N, C-alpha and C positions, 0 to 999 in steps of 0.2 A: 687541563687543558681550559682555556678562554669559552666564554659564553658565544662569539663567533662561531670557535672552530665545533661547536657541540653542536648547533644549530647549524651546520653545514652537513655534520656527520648524518646529522636525521635527517635531513633533507634526502640524501642520497641513498642513504641504506631504503627509508618509502620510497622513491623512486624505483630502487630494485627491488622489494618488494611488489609494486605496482605492474613490474613488465610481465611479457605475457607468458602463460602459462602454454610451456610445449613439451614435445618430446614424449618419456615415458610415463612424466607426472602429467599430461593432459590426456595421457593416453588412458588414466585409471577415474576420468570423468567424464561423463555424458556428454561434454564437451565436441562440435563436428570434430575432425582434420583440420589440419591447419598449414600453413608453410610460415605459417609465422615464426620466427628465430629470437636468442635471446640477444640483448643490445649489446654490443662489445661492453659498455660500460659496467654491466653485471661484474664482469668479473672485473672488472678495474678495481668499482668498489669493494668488495671482497678481499680483494688482495690489499688494499689500501687500511682497512680496516679489523679485519680478522687475523689471526693466527693457523696454521695449521693446528689439525688433532692428530693422533694418533695413526687415525684410520681416515678422515679425509683431509682435502683441499680447501680452503678459505673458498674458492667458490661454490664447493660441494657442500660447506657448512651454510654457507650464505641460503642456500637451492631450497635445504629444508627447510628455512621460515617461512620464503614465497611460498615452495609452495603448503604448507599449512596453512598460509595466509588466504591464500585461491581458494584453499578446499570448506576452510571454515565461513569461509562470505559464500561458496556458491551453499552448502549444508544450508547453513542460515536462511537463505533466498527460497531453496526448493522449501523447507520448513512453511516458510509465511506464505507462500503461493501456492498450494497443493492444487487449485483448480486451474490455476491457469497450465500447471503445467500439463494437471489431463485435457486443455483445450486444444492445445499447443502440437502436443506431444515431448519426449524426453528431449531430442536432439535439438529440436528447433527451441525451445526452452533456453536450454543453458546456453546456445548460443543467442539469446536475447540478454541474458544474465551477463552473460560475458563482454555483449559489448554497451548493457548498461553500467557496469561496475568500469568500463574503460572512458565513459563519459562523464560519470559521476564518482568518482572513489567516496569509501565512507568520511566523513568530519565529525560523525560523533562514536562515542564510546558504545552506546545504546544499540544493539542489534535490532533492535526489534523499529530502528529508526532506518533500517538498512534499506526499505525497501517502499519508502514513503514518495520519491520520486519515480516510481514506476509508472504512473497513469500518467505521467505529465510525458514523460520521456517515448511512451508509447504513441501519446497525442502528437510529439513534436515531430512523425515524420522521419527521425532518426532511423529508421529498423525497418523493413517489411518483412511485415511477419505474418500467417496466415490467420483468416478470422478477424482480422484489426480491430472492428469493431465491437466485437464481441472481446476480445483480449483486453481491451482498453476499460471497457466497464467490470467484467471478472476483474482484473486490477483494482478498480477504485473500489472494489468490494469486498478483497482482501484486505487491502488498507485500512479500511474503515473496520473488519473485523478486528484487527490487529488496535486498531485505537478503540473500539470497547471495549477491550481486555484492560488496557491500565489509563485511560483518562480519568478525572476528577472527575468529581460530584460535587456538583452548587448545592447550598441550600434552595430548595424547592418554592417558589411560591404559594404565598395562602391564599383561600380562597378570595378574598377582599382584594389583592393583591393582583389578581388574574385579570379585574377588569381597569386597574387603577394606575398598574407599573407599567413599564416597557421590559418586555418579555424575550426572550431567547430559549433555544436548546440547550440541553448539557451536554457534556463537553464528548459524554459518550456516546452523543446519537449521532447519526451523519444520515442525510438523504440523499439518493442516489437515484438519478432517472435514467434511464435505461432504453436504449432503443434497439436493444436485442434480447436474448430471452439469455443471459447470463447468470442471472437467479436461478433459473434452472440448473445451468450447468453447474454450477456451484453447489445445489443442494444434491447433485448426482456426484459429485465429486466429495464432497463430508461422508456422503453413505456407502463411498467405496464402487459405485453402481457405472458403467461405461456412460459417457460422455453423453452420446446418444449424436442425432444429426445435429450438423452447425446450421439452423436458418438463418436467412438473409438477414441485414437490419431493415427495420421500418426510417422513412425518412426522416420522422421526429418523436422521443419518448413516447414508447406507448407504455409503459410498466415501471410502477414506482416503490421503491424500495425502503426501508427504514430499517439500520442497523443498530443496536443498543446492547444495553447490559441491565438487568433484572433482575435483583437479587443473587449477585457474582455470577450469572450466570448473561452467553452473550447470546443476541437472537436477533434472526433476521428475519425481516416482515413486512409484506405486500402492503402497501396502502393505495387508497382508494384517490382519485387522481384531485376532487378538489383537497381533503388532505393531506396531500404532498402539496398544495399550491396554498393553501393557510400554514402547514410551518416552513414552507419555504419562505415565505414573507414575515412571518415573527421573526425566522434567524435571521434576516438581511436588513431589516428594520423593526419589531421591537412594538409596534404596536398591532393590538388586535383589533379596532377599527379595521384598519387595513386589511391586516389578513382577512378576517371574512368576506370582507369586500372581494379580495382575488381570488378566494375560493368559492364564492357565492353563483357564474355564471356555469360555473361545474358542478353544483347540486342539484338532485332531480329536482323538478318542479316539487314532487310531495315529499315530506318527510325528512327533508331538507334538514329542517333544525334541529327535527331528533336526531339525525344524522350525526349534527355537530357537537348536540352536546352529549350524544354518546362517546365521541372520542375524547373529548375532554373529561368527562370523567376513566377514562382509560389512560390516556396521556398524565393525567392528576394523580392518578393509584401508582403507576408505573415509573413515576417520578420525570418523566420525558423533559420536562417543561423548567425553566429558568431565569431568575432576577437577570434580567441586563446589564451588566457592569458599564458605570460610566464609562465613557469617549476621554 
């Protein structure tokens, strides 16, 4: 087989695997009922590239792979976004996953990255889903949780470098500003508790959260607004002086300096900070 023929085979088989899940295969999932049907090209691809077995026709053989392709992706995303599933309910969550996979088929082998674009997909307006703001923010928290599991850790700055070098956050640290109570929903789901009432979102972010890794364990922690402003500025610009200036209006009149000192002691001890890589 020539290279161009092999590439054409790969394109057609991949297109067949990405065809919609229909019929009995769909009924074995939490996906809602659908009038979608298998495209005619599916059977044509099977007949072109597969031979029948003793028990199965070429389309039936290809359907085995097609079904397992969808089941594996749906299972992986369900494992990675349990709080979002708790918020939306099984059917709405499954419908969201199907729309997302239709829009953004996987392009990397690492299933941990499969849902990386789900927050952006929710924010794009491509789908209508209950509790949209909370759903978007929950997806961001759960992506941050996955990031904290596998992201690298850079050498931390020394005490002298804190004031003299450009700084950044460690790759495993993610800041999330919330208009909703998504972090509370996340904690309830993580503890297998009912999600509780979903409150309307605020007009502007009112909660600030850091997701990070400490001693190989992932953690999620609320931040003071000034702490979030300081860390966000460090992440964006790298300058400690600029970051302190960004945090200053949000600090209490008394004990502001003591608070900042306590935060830096904690962030240094827990290795939140890193040296900024040259541009």
